[in-house]
Each structure stands twice: as structure tokens, then as C-alpha cells.
N, C-alpha and C positions, 0 to 999 in steps of 0.2 A: 618628641622628635617630629620634625617637619616632614610632611608627606612629599613624594617626588613632585606632585603638582604644585604644592606650595613653594618648594624650592625653585622650580622653574619660574613661577610667577615673581619670586623675589629677585630673580636674575634674568630679566627679559632678554638680555643678549644671548642667553642660551636657548631660548625658545625656538627661534628660527633654525639654528643648526640642528637641533633635535628633531624638529618636524621634517627637515630635508632628509635626514638619515632615515627616519621612519618611512617617508615617501619613497626613498630609493629601495628600501627593503620590500615594500609593497609592490613596486613596479617590477623588481626582479622576480618576485614570487609569481606574480600574475603573468608577466611577459614570457617567462620560461616555465610555465606550468605543464607544457606538453600539448596544449591546444594551438594549432598553427595560427588561428585567427587572433590569438592574444599576443602574438609576436610584435604586432604594431605598438602595443603598450610600451615595450622596451625602448621605443624611439623617443620617449619622454625623458630618458636618462640625461641627455646633454643639457636640458633645461635646469635640472636639479644641480648638476655639476656647475653650471654657470651662475647659479644663485648663491653659491657658497661665498662667504666673506673672507675666508682664510684658506691657506694651502692645506692646513690640517683638516679643515672642514671638507675640502674637496676630496682628500684621501679617505675620510670616513664615509662620505657619500658613495664613492667608488667601491669601497669595501662592502658597504651595506648592500649595494646593488649586486655585485658579483657573488658574494657569499650567499645571498638569497637565491640568485639564479641557479647556483650550483649546489644547493642544499642537500641534494641526494648523494653527493660524493662521499661523505663520511660513512654512510651505510654501505655504499658500494665497495669501499675499501675494506670494511669489515667482512663483507661477503666474500671478497676476492682472497684476502690474506688469512681470514679466519682469526684475526687478532682482536684486540680491544678497541675501544673508541678513541684512545690516544693517538694511534697512528692515523686513523681517519681524519681526526681534527687537524693534525699536523699537516697532512697533505692538502687538506681543504684550504687551510690558511696559506700554505706555501704556493698553491696554485693561483691564489688571488694576488700574489705579490707583484707580478708583472703588470697586471691591469691597474692596480692601485698606484704603483710607482709612476707609470706613464701619465696617468691622469693627474697625479699630484704635481709632478715636475712641470707639466705643461700648463697648469692652471695659472691664471693671472687675474688680479682684481680689477684690471682696466676693462671696462665694458666695450662693446662694439665689435666690429668685424675682425679686429686684431685677436680678440678672444676666440672668435669663430675659427680663425685661421689656425690657432693653436689646437683647437679641438680637431680640426681637420688632420693635423699632424698625428694626433693621438689615434684617430681612426685608421690612418694608414699604418702606423706602427703596430697596432693590434691586429692588423690583417695579414702581415708578412712576418716571416722569421726574422729575428729570433723571438720577439715578443708575441708574434702571431701564433707561435707554437702552443701557447696557452690562451689564445684569443677567443675563448668561448664567450657566449652571451653577448656577442657583438650586436649592438642595436641595428646595424644596417641589414641584419638578417630579415628584419621585418619588411624590407623592400618588396619582397614577393607577394606579401599579403595586401600591400597598399597599391602597388603598381603592377598587378598581375598582367603578364603578357607584354610588358613594355620593354623587356630585355635590358640592354645596356643603357638605354635612355632612362628606364625606370631606376636603374642603379644610380645613375647620375642625379636624378630627381630626388631619390632618397638621401643621397649624400648632401645635397643642397638643403634639404629639409632638416637634416640633423644639424648642419651648421646654423641654420636660421633658428633652431631651438635654443641656441646659446645667446641670442640677441633679444631685444625688447619685443620683437614681433612673435615671440614663441607662442602666445595664446592663439594667434591667427594661424600659425603653422600647425599647431596641435589640432585645431578644428579642421583644417584642410586635410590633415592625415586621417582623422576620424571619418570624415565624409568619403574620402577616396577608398578607405578600407571597407566601409559599408557598401559602397558602390561595387567594389571588386567582389565582395562576398555574394552579392545578389546577381551579378551578371557574368561571372567567370564560368567558362565551360572548359573543363580539363581536357587536354588532348588525349586521344586514345593510344593505348600501348600498341607496339608492333603486333601484327596478327600472329597468334600462336605463342606469344611470350607470356610466361607466368612466373611469379615469385612464390616460393614455398616457405612458410614459416614452420619452425620446428620447436619442440619443447624438451630438448635433452638437457639434463642437469650437467654441470661442469665442475671443475676443480682447478685451482691454480696449478699450472704446469702439466695438466693432463689434456690430451687431445682425443678426438673421436676414435674409438677402438673398432675392431672388426664388426662386432654385432651392431654397433650404431651405424656404421657405414652401410651395412647390408639393409638395415631398416630404412635409411635415407634413400638408397637406390630404389627400394620398393615404393617409396613415396613418389619418386620421379616417374616410375613406370605407371603408377596410378594417374598421374597428371597427363602422361602421354595418351592414355586411354580416353581421357577427356578432351583430347585435341591439342595438347601442348606440343609445340615444336622446339622452343627454346625454354629451358627451365633454369631459373636462378635459385641457387641454394645459399644458405647463410655462410658467414665467415667461419672458417675452421671446420666446415661440414665434412670435408674429405680427410681431415686429420693431417698427419705428417706425410707429405707427398714423396713417394719412393717409386722405383720401377714396379714393385709388387703392388702398391696401391693403384698405380696407373693401369696395370693389367686387370685388377679386380673391377675397376670402374669401366674400362674400355670394353671388356667382354660383355658387360651387362647391356651395352647399347649397340652391339653389333647388329647391323641391318635394321635398326629401329628408326633411323632417320632423325633421331633426337640429337640436340646439342645441349650440353649442360655447362653452366657456369657455376663452379663450386669453389668454396674457400678452402685454403690449405696453407701449410707452412713448408718451407724448404730449408733444411738445416745443413750447416757446414761448420767447420771448426771455428770460424770467426763470429758466428751468430746465426741468425735466420731471417728469411724474408716472409712476410705475411702477404699472400698472393690470392689472386683469382685464377683458376685453371679452367681452360676450355676443354671439354671432353666430348668425344663422339665416337661412333663406330670406326672412324678413320684414324683415331689416335687422340693424343692430347698435347697441349702446349700451355706454357705459362702465358696467361693473357695479360696480367697486370700485377705489378709489385707495389705495395702500399707506399704512398709518399710520406705519410705521417702516422706512424704507430702511436699508441697511447704512451705518453711519457711516464717514466718510472716503472710501471708494471710491465711494459714491453720494450720501449726504447730506453736504453741505458748506456749511452756513449761513454760515460765517465768510468765504466768498468774496464775500458781499454787501458786506462792509466795504471792499473794493477795487473795487467796481462790476462784478464779474464774475458770470455766471450761477452760481447756488448749487447746481447739481446737482439731485438728486431732492428733491422736496418731501416733508416729513413731515406727514401729515394725522393727527396724534397720536390723536385720539379720534373721528374721523369714521367714518362708515359701518361700524359694528361688525358688522352683519348686512346681507345683501342677499337678494333673493328671485328665484328662477328656477324655472320649471317647477313652481310651487306649493310649493316648498320654501324654507325659510329657511336661508341658508348662513352659516357662520362662516368668512370667508376669511382665510387666512394665507399671505402671500407670503414665502418664503425666511427672512430674518432674523427675522421675526415669530414663527417657530416656536421661537426660542431665548429669547425674553423673556416676561415674565409678563402685563403688563397687556393686551396685545392679545387673547389668548385669553379672559382672565377678563372683559373688557368684552364680548366677543361672547357669552360664556355667559350674561350677565345678560339677554339678549334671547331666550333659549330657542330656539336654532337647532335645525334638524333634522339637519344634517350639517356636518362640518368639511371644507373643501376646502383642501388644503395643496399649494402649488406652489413650485418653485424652479428656478434655473438654476445648476447646480453644476459647470460645465465647468472652473472654476478650482480645484476641490477635489481634483484628481488626487493620488494618493498621500497622502491624508489621510482621516480618518473624519468629516469635517464633515457630509456629507450623511447619513451613518448616524445621527449625533447629532440632526440635524433631524428625521429620520423617527422616531427613538425618542421625541423630545420630543412630536411631534404625536400619536404613538400613545398616550403616557401621558395627555395631556389628553383624547383621545377616550375612553379607558377610564374616566377619572374621571367624565365626564359621560354615559357610556353613549351615545355618538354614533357613527354611521357615519363613516368617514374615507375620503376620496378623495384619493389622493396622485398627483402628477405631477411628475417631475423630468427635467431635461436634465442628463446627466452626461458 
């Protein structure tokens, strides 16, 4: 029986497609390993896509890249639902469908700037709903690590670089990206957070359908008071840290901060007959208010609009383009809850309103033995660097 290597050598037309798929997998694994500096590696993907000779090859390269970038998803699904590997693999493959479809349909064998224009369309489609809903692993996320502090000009420069990667000048473009990334890494000075602002990480275990109980909330309040003793004035807590938000919950938290001068941003959910909102709540001794309603909850596990068709509650609501910035303590915040740190339009919409700080929260208890939270942190870091904004992060893991 011939070895795989012998088989490839006997069919040289298979060698290049196989190498491109392998390269796409490697780029996806490295670029989305959870180290923010490696995000620039993902910007090589358009070159591999452009080198393919067939539409099927383009689809396989896109699949290899996306599946490698999101390889922690199957384990996350197992942790969340408590089921077998089958459901995790099914959701993993299903999540890649939009990315693969867009890049396969828009691929063309004709070289030049016409191909670049088609890739540009793919970039836009994977940045905005509906395809952008599963637009993770977008190569343009690396913009912040290459063009730190350039803002919108850096985003445009990154987009042009990605387009150039689909042309014959891709080696020069790749070299330029590498040099700029190294320069950014050695010269970038992160902006300081607003004085007195801190994010608290927690390590409470979770379970599908369960939210913070009384004991956990009391323990979290104690963590906030400890931070206040250390000089904190505004404390950011993870997604879902305040559990289900009710008048009783509001009284519990409000009484804790009476006369303290503290302001707390805590994650919670607000439930009604039609579903629920995943929110950030502002709490102080003066009372509480809903600060932010999540624009894009996690599809399938949280956002389930198809359930309306059978008359059931549709899970978490998606407020797609609502409340891109909110104000607290005299600062304009770009809020990003969990999944929003992985997609494109949420942060770019917020950036249009000139925020003063990015507040990124998440509840990653279900990501054990994966690099999902590390990827979320890396992505938030990259966007903060691009727009030269302070970043406050708070995760439960």
C-alpha cells in the first residue's frame, strides 16, 4: 500500500492544495492561540485563499483556518451542555458554514485586483449581520497589533494590507506587516485606565441554566468591598455576576454600597415572558439602572430566535445596533459582553462614538480546558490598542 507521501508525489496536482490547507490550519492555530501578538499571523489567511486553484480548494482552506481558530468550541460545548463530543463537533462545523460559504462563493481564479475586490466583499460580509453573527477569527482583528494607536487609519491600512495579500505582492505585504508588528510591540505604550477603575476576575463554577445564587452574590460583594479598601472607585464585575436582576437583588446590592461612594458595573440578566436580556447594571448607593443590553448574545446557547416559531421563549434578545456606548462616572464606555469581543461590528460601532474606555466582561466557566477566554482577551486587547483606549477586563472562569 502506498504511503500518503508517495500518493501525493504521484499526484503533484494534489500537493499544493494539501499544503495550503495545512498552512491554513497552522495559521488559524497560531493566530488564534490566545496571545494577542500572534493575531497578526491571521492576516496571512487571504494569501492562502488567493493561492487556491479551485473553488473547492478555497472552501477547504477557509474551513481549515476557521476550524483551527475555533478548535476550543467542541470542548466548550461539552462543558456547557454536559453531552458527548457529537454535539460539540456538529456545532463546530455548523459555526464554520458561514465563513466557508462566503469565501467559497466569492473566490475567483482570475488574479489581480478583481480578486482583491472579491475578498474585500468577503471581509465586509463577515463583519456585519447576518454572516458577521458568526464572524469570529476575522483576520482584520490583527490590525490593533500591527497598527497600534492608528485608530480608523490603522483599520483602513489593515484592510488594504489584507486586500494586497490576495495579489502578487503578498510577500512584500507580509514582510511589511511583520516589521510593523515588531515595531508596535517594542514601542507601544498602553493608555492608563481611568483613575480608580478596576476589573475583578472571579472563579465561580457554573452550570447551564444556573445563575449566581445568594451566597455567590454575597461573596462577590465582599470582593468589591475589598477592592474599595484598596482605593477602587468604579469596580467592573464579570458577566452574570449579579445573577437574575430583580427588585430584591437590587436591594441586596444597593444596601451594600450605601454611603460607600462606590459605583459597580455588574453583569446580570432580566427575564420576562418572551425571553431575557443579558445586561450590565450600574449599582451605587444612590440606586441602580440598566447600563447596557447585549447587542449579540452567543448564538444557539443564548440567542435562539427560531424558538419563536413554535411559541416558546426565544432565549436572550439581540439588540444588534443598540446602545453602542454608555456613560458612567463622566466616562463614555464601549461595552463588550463575552461573545461581542469575538465579532467585528460591535466594537467598530462603539468606536464611532469616541468612547473613553473599553469595558469587556465575560462568564467563561464553561471554557475549561480551552483557550476561548484567552482569545476573547486577546481580541479585546487588539481593539483597545488599535484605538488607543484603556481596557478594563473582568471574567469569571
